[in-house]
C-alpha positions as CSV (number, residue, x, y, z in Angstrom):
1,M,-178.6,-131.5,-11.2
2,S,-175.8,-130.3,-13.8
3,L,-175.5,-133.5,-15.3
4,L,-179.2,-133.9,-16.5
5,P,-179.2,-131.2,-19.3
6,N,-176.0,-132.9,-20.5
7,I,-177.9,-136.2,-20.4
8,L,-180.6,-134.2,-22.4
9,H,-178.7,-133.0,-25.0
10,G,-177.3,-136.2,-25.5
11,F,-180.6,-137.5,-26.2
12,G,-181.4,-134.6,-28.0
13,I,-179.3,-135.4,-31.1
14,P,-180.6,-139.0,-31.9
15,F,-184.4,-137.5,-31.1
16,S,-183.5,-134.6,-33.3
17,A,-182.1,-136.9,-36.1
18,L,-185.2,-139.2,-36.0
19,M,-187.9,-136.2,-36.3
20,S,-186.0,-134.9,-39.2
21,V,-186.4,-138.5,-41.1
22,I,-189.9,-139.0,-40.3
23,F,-190.2,-135.8,-41.3
24,G,-188.8,-136.1,-44.5
25,L,-190.7,-139.6,-45.0
26,M,-194.0,-137.5,-44.5
27,I,-193.1,-134.9,-47.2
28,V,-192.6,-137.7,-49.9
29,S,-196.0,-139.2,-48.7
30,F,-198.2,-136.4,-50.4
31,P,-197.3,-137.3,-54.1
32,L,-197.0,-141.1,-52.9
33,G,-201.1,-140.9,-51.8
34,A,-202.0,-138.8,-55.1
35,Y,-200.1,-141.5,-57.0
36,A,-202.3,-144.3,-55.8
37,I,-205.6,-142.2,-56.5
38,F,-204.7,-141.2,-59.9
39,N,-202.1,-143.4,-61.6
40,S,-202.2,-146.7,-59.7
41,D,-204.2,-149.7,-60.7
42,I,-205.3,-150.4,-56.9
43,G,-209.1,-150.0,-57.9
44,D,-208.8,-152.9,-60.2
45,D,-211.9,-152.1,-62.5
46,I,-212.4,-148.6,-61.2
47,D,-210.3,-145.1,-61.2
48,Y,-210.6,-142.0,-59.7
49,T,-213.3,-141.1,-61.9
50,Y,-215.4,-143.5,-60.4
51,P,-218.8,-142.0,-59.1
52,L,-219.9,-142.4,-55.5
53,E,-223.5,-141.7,-54.2
54,K,-222.8,-141.2,-50.8
55,F,-220.5,-139.4,-48.1
56,D,-220.1,-141.5,-45.1
57,I,-219.2,-139.4,-42.0
58,F,-218.1,-141.2,-38.6
59,I,-219.2,-138.7,-36.0
60,A,-219.4,-139.3,-32.1
61,G,-219.8,-143.0,-33.0
62,V,-222.4,-142.7,-35.4
63,N,-221.9,-143.7,-39.0
64,L,-223.7,-140.9,-40.9
65,Q,-224.3,-141.5,-44.7
66,I,-224.8,-138.2,-46.5
67,P,-226.5,-138.5,-50.0
68,L,-223.9,-137.0,-52.0
69,E,-222.8,-137.4,-56.0
70,Y,-219.0,-137.2,-56.4
71,Q,-216.2,-138.4,-58.0
72,I,-213.3,-140.2,-56.0
73,G,-210.6,-137.8,-57.4
74,D,-212.3,-134.7,-56.9
75,L,-213.1,-135.4,-53.1
76,F,-209.7,-137.0,-52.7
77,I,-208.0,-133.7,-53.9
78,I,-210.1,-131.7,-52.0
79,F,-209.1,-133.2,-48.8
80,W,-205.4,-133.4,-49.8
81,S,-205.5,-130.1,-50.2
82,I,-206.6,-129.6,-46.6
83,F,-203.8,-131.6,-45.4
84,V,-201.1,-129.7,-47.3
85,I,-202.3,-126.6,-45.6
86,L,-202.8,-128.3,-42.2
87,F,-199.3,-129.9,-42.6
88,V,-197.7,-126.3,-43.4
89,I,-199.3,-124.5,-40.5
90,S,-198.0,-127.5,-38.3
91,F,-194.7,-126.8,-39.7
92,L,-194.1,-123.1,-39.3
93,G,-196.0,-122.6,-35.9
94,P,-197.1,-121.5,-33.6
95,K,-193.8,-119.6,-32.6
96,K,-190.8,-121.3,-34.6
97,N,-191.0,-123.8,-37.6
98,F,-189.8,-127.0,-37.3
99,M,-186.2,-126.5,-39.1
100,K,-185.5,-123.8,-36.3
101,I,-186.4,-125.8,-33.5
102,I,-184.4,-128.7,-34.3
103,G,-181.4,-126.2,-34.8
104,N,-181.9,-125.1,-31.4
105,I,-182.0,-128.8,-29.9
106,L,-179.0,-129.6,-31.7
107,S,-177.0,-126.4,-30.3
108,N,-178.2,-127.2,-27.0
109,E,-179.9,-123.6,-26.7
110,K,-182.8,-123.0,-24.6
111,T,-186.1,-123.9,-26.3
112,S,-189.6,-125.0,-25.5
113,F,-190.8,-128.2,-27.7
114,S,-194.1,-126.4,-27.7
115,D,-192.7,-123.7,-29.8
116,N,-193.5,-126.3,-32.8
117,Y,-196.7,-128.3,-33.6
118,M,-194.8,-130.5,-36.1
119,L,-192.0,-131.6,-33.5
120,N,-194.8,-132.6,-31.1
121,I,-196.9,-134.3,-33.9
122,I,-194.1,-136.5,-35.0
123,K,-192.9,-137.1,-31.5
124,W,-196.4,-138.3,-30.3
125,F,-197.1,-140.4,-33.6
126,S,-193.8,-142.1,-33.0
127,I,-195.0,-142.7,-29.0
128,L,-198.4,-143.8,-30.3
129,V,-196.8,-146.6,-33.0
130,L,-194.7,-147.8,-30.2
131,V,-197.4,-148.3,-27.6
132,S,-199.6,-149.9,-30.2
133,A,-197.1,-152.3,-31.4
134,V,-196.5,-153.2,-27.4
135,I,-200.6,-153.9,-27.3
136,T,-200.4,-155.9,-30.4
137,I,-197.5,-158.4,-29.1
138,I,-199.3,-158.6,-25.8
139,Q,-202.8,-159.3,-27.4
140,E,-201.4,-161.8,-29.6
141,S,-199.4,-163.4,-27.1
142,F,-203.2,-164.2,-25.5
143,G,-204.6,-164.9,-29.1
144,I,-206.2,-161.6,-29.7
145,V,-206.0,-160.8,-33.4
146,T,-206.8,-157.0,-34.6
147,E,-208.6,-157.4,-38.1
148,P,-209.7,-154.6,-40.2
149,P,-213.3,-154.8,-41.6
150,D,-213.4,-156.2,-45.0
151,T,-213.4,-153.5,-48.3
152,A,-214.7,-154.2,-51.4
153,N,-212.0,-152.2,-53.3
154,D,-208.4,-150.7,-52.3
155,L,-209.0,-147.8,-53.9
156,I,-212.3,-146.9,-51.8
157,L,-210.6,-148.2,-49.0
158,F,-207.4,-145.6,-49.4
159,L,-210.1,-142.8,-50.0
160,Q,-212.0,-143.8,-46.6
161,I,-208.7,-143.7,-44.9
162,S,-207.6,-140.2,-46.4
163,L,-211.0,-138.7,-45.3
164,A,-211.2,-140.4,-41.6
165,P,-208.6,-137.6,-40.1
166,I,-210.8,-134.8,-40.6
167,T,-214.1,-136.4,-40.4
168,E,-213.2,-138.0,-37.1
169,E,-211.1,-135.3,-35.3
170,I,-214.2,-133.1,-35.9
171,G,-216.6,-135.9,-34.7
172,F,-214.8,-136.9,-31.8
173,R,-211.9,-134.2,-30.7
174,L,-214.0,-131.0,-31.7
175,I,-217.2,-132.0,-30.7
176,L,-216.8,-134.4,-27.9
177,I,-213.7,-132.5,-26.4
178,G,-213.6,-129.1,-27.7
179,I,-217.4,-128.2,-27.1
180,P,-217.3,-129.3,-23.4
181,L,-214.1,-127.7,-22.7
182,F,-215.4,-124.4,-23.9
183,L,-218.4,-125.1,-21.6
184,I,-216.2,-125.9,-18.4
185,Y,-213.1,-123.4,-18.7
186,S,-214.8,-120.5,-21.1
187,H,-214.6,-116.9,-19.5
188,K,-216.1,-115.4,-22.5
189,S,-219.2,-115.8,-24.5
190,S,-218.5,-114.3,-27.9
191,I,-218.8,-116.8,-31.3
192,K,-215.3,-115.4,-32.1
193,F,-213.9,-116.7,-28.9
194,F,-215.9,-120.1,-29.3
195,I,-214.1,-120.9,-32.4
196,K,-210.9,-120.0,-31.3
197,S,-211.2,-122.3,-28.2
198,L,-212.5,-125.2,-30.6
199,W,-209.2,-124.5,-32.8
200,S,-206.8,-124.6,-29.7
201,P,-208.3,-125.2,-26.5
202,Y,-205.4,-125.0,-24.2
203,S,-204.1,-121.5,-25.7
204,N,-207.3,-120.0,-25.4
205,L,-209.1,-121.4,-22.4
206,H,-208.5,-120.7,-18.7
207,V,-207.4,-124.1,-17.9
208,Y,-207.2,-123.8,-14.0
209,D,-207.9,-127.4,-13.4
210,S,-206.3,-129.8,-15.9
211,K,-207.8,-133.0,-14.3
212,K,-211.4,-132.4,-15.7
213,A,-209.7,-132.1,-19.4
214,I,-207.5,-135.3,-18.7
215,G,-210.9,-136.9,-17.4
216,L,-212.8,-135.5,-20.4
217,I,-209.8,-136.8,-23.1
218,V,-209.6,-140.5,-21.5
219,I,-213.3,-141.1,-21.6
220,V,-213.7,-139.7,-25.0
221,G,-210.5,-141.8,-25.9
222,I,-212.1,-145.3,-24.6
223,F,-215.3,-144.2,-26.4
224,F,-213.4,-143.6,-29.6
225,G,-211.9,-147.3,-29.0
226,V,-215.3,-148.7,-28.7
227,A,-216.8,-146.9,-31.5
228,H,-214.3,-148.6,-33.8
229,V,-216.1,-152.2,-33.2
230,I,-219.6,-151.2,-33.0
231,S,-220.3,-148.5,-35.5
232,G,-220.3,-148.7,-39.3
233,E,-217.7,-151.6,-40.7
234,P,-216.6,-152.7,-37.6
235,W,-212.7,-153.9,-36.5
236,T,-212.4,-157.0,-34.5
237,T,-212.6,-156.8,-30.6
238,G,-209.0,-156.4,-30.4
239,K,-208.8,-152.9,-32.2
240,I,-210.6,-151.2,-29.0
241,L,-207.4,-151.1,-26.5
242,Q,-205.1,-149.9,-29.6
243,A,-207.7,-147.5,-31.0
244,S,-208.4,-146.2,-27.1
245,V,-204.9,-145.4,-26.3
246,G,-204.7,-143.9,-29.9
247,G,-207.9,-141.7,-29.3
248,I,-206.2,-140.6,-25.9
249,I,-203.1,-139.7,-27.3
250,L,-205.3,-137.7,-30.1
251,G,-207.4,-136.2,-27.5
252,W,-204.1,-134.7,-25.5
253,V,-202.7,-133.6,-28.6
254,Y,-205.8,-131.5,-29.4
255,F,-206.4,-130.4,-26.3
256,R,-202.6,-129.1,-25.8
257,Y,-202.1,-128.0,-29.5
258,G,-204.9,-127.6,-31.2
259,L,-207.3,-129.2,-33.9
260,A,-204.6,-128.9,-36.8
261,A,-202.1,-131.1,-35.0
262,A,-204.8,-133.7,-33.9
263,I,-205.8,-133.7,-37.6
264,I,-202.3,-134.2,-38.9
265,L,-201.5,-136.7,-36.2
266,H,-204.2,-138.8,-37.4
267,W,-203.2,-138.0,-40.8
268,A,-199.9,-139.9,-40.0
269,T,-201.5,-143.0,-38.6
270,N,-203.8,-143.0,-41.9
271,Y,-202.6,-141.7,-45.1
272,F,-198.9,-141.5,-44.7
273,I,-198.6,-145.2,-43.5
274,Y,-201.0,-146.5,-46.0
275,S,-199.6,-144.2,-48.8
276,Y,-196.2,-146.5,-48.6
277,L,-198.2,-149.7,-48.1
278,F,-200.3,-149.3,-51.7
279,L,-197.2,-148.1,-53.1
280,I,-195.5,-151.5,-52.2
281,S,-198.7,-153.2,-53.2
282,E,-198.6,-151.6,-56.6
283,L,-195.1,-152.0,-57.2
284,N,-194.7,-155.9,-56.4
285,G,-198.2,-156.8,-57.3
286,I,-199.3,-157.7,-53.7
287,S,-202.2,-157.2,-51.6
288,V,-202.2,-154.5,-49.2
289,Q,-202.2,-156.9,-46.5
290,N,-199.3,-158.8,-47.7
291,A,-197.1,-155.4,-48.0
292,S,-197.4,-154.8,-44.4
293,N,-195.1,-157.6,-44.2
294,H,-192.6,-156.0,-46.5
295,S,-188.6,-155.1,-45.5
296,M,-189.5,-151.4,-46.1
297,I,-192.3,-151.4,-43.8
298,G,-190.3,-153.5,-41.1
299,T,-187.8,-150.2,-41.5
300,F,-190.5,-147.9,-40.9
301,E,-191.7,-149.7,-38.0
302,V,-188.1,-149.6,-36.5
303,I,-187.7,-146.4,-37.0
304,L,-190.7,-145.3,-35.4
305,I,-190.5,-147.4,-32.4
306,V,-187.0,-146.6,-31.9
307,S,-188.5,-142.9,-32.1
308,G,-190.8,-143.8,-29.7
309,I,-188.7,-145.2,-27.1
310,V,-186.3,-142.1,-27.5
311,S,-189.3,-139.4,-27.3
312,L,-190.7,-141.3,-24.1
313,A,-187.0,-140.7,-22.9
314,M,-187.2,-137.2,-23.8
315,L,-190.3,-136.6,-22.1
316,F,-189.2,-137.9,-18.9
317,L,-185.9,-135.9,-19.1
318,Q,-187.6,-132.9,-19.6
319,Y,-190.4,-133.4,-16.8
320,K,-187.3,-134.0,-14.3
321,N,-185.2,-131.2,-15.6
322,S,-188.7,-128.5,-15.3
323,L,-188.9,-130.0,-11.8
324,N,-184.9,-129.3,-10.8
325,S,-185.4,-125.8,-12.4
326,A,-188.4,-125.1,-10.1
327,I,-186.5,-126.6,-7.1
328,V,-183.6,-124.3,-8.0
329,S,-185.7,-120.9,-8.7
330,E,-187.5,-121.9,-4.9
């Protein structure tokens, strides 16, 4: 039993290093995405001043088009600012900031990973990338290819990618998971408590039986995957399994750590990755699809996959360590 904490600390060193590297890359992606919108030529004959007349929202599997006139740059900066605020919130809390908890892991101090949202966001993001890579490899071995919907303009594509983490997390996680969880587990009926419960279900609701919550998360996650191929501009069917797993992970992060964490995790799968793809596309004069085969993106994938493996090992070791602690306390 005494060997397990030492093994956990041993894994904690590369785990902390990988978390810190990914965190740094995330910070850099904020100006890169802004550059793609305001200074690059990815829009060809249109730029950030281009007017759009409708606002697409993907809510609970339904693609809604709200008549709204706006310029690409104006809407982007509003959502970009929201992401910055949520990113800072995730870095600082709920109990310890990201750097403090990394320092605790390295110094082998007793700490709880739930003390910081950002650590868990990056951990589950890397696990999501690892699982998605495995799914892609298996599906392609059976001839199942995952192709995104055709988009007429890359600038509009990046705008849509940037908006999705907020609109989809509200539409799928907050509405389809948050409200039912409140109805199942709430012990108060005030408006204030309702809003707090939607913002962070696990920390506000009395979750006495997590099986119902997990079942709901799985069902909504599968629906999230199916919705990607039946609504709006659909993906090919190969996206169903990948998006379903992603939806389940996003649902769990929302349930356990709240809406801000779920949005930033979704932001990582969309804005964070694509900001580098569009940078490579711009610098090398190649398509976004070809940019995904660039050596720099390959390096990113290796970092994230290794991080996913180490994160899974940390989850397992923490689980075993908690079991041993419970046995000792008895």
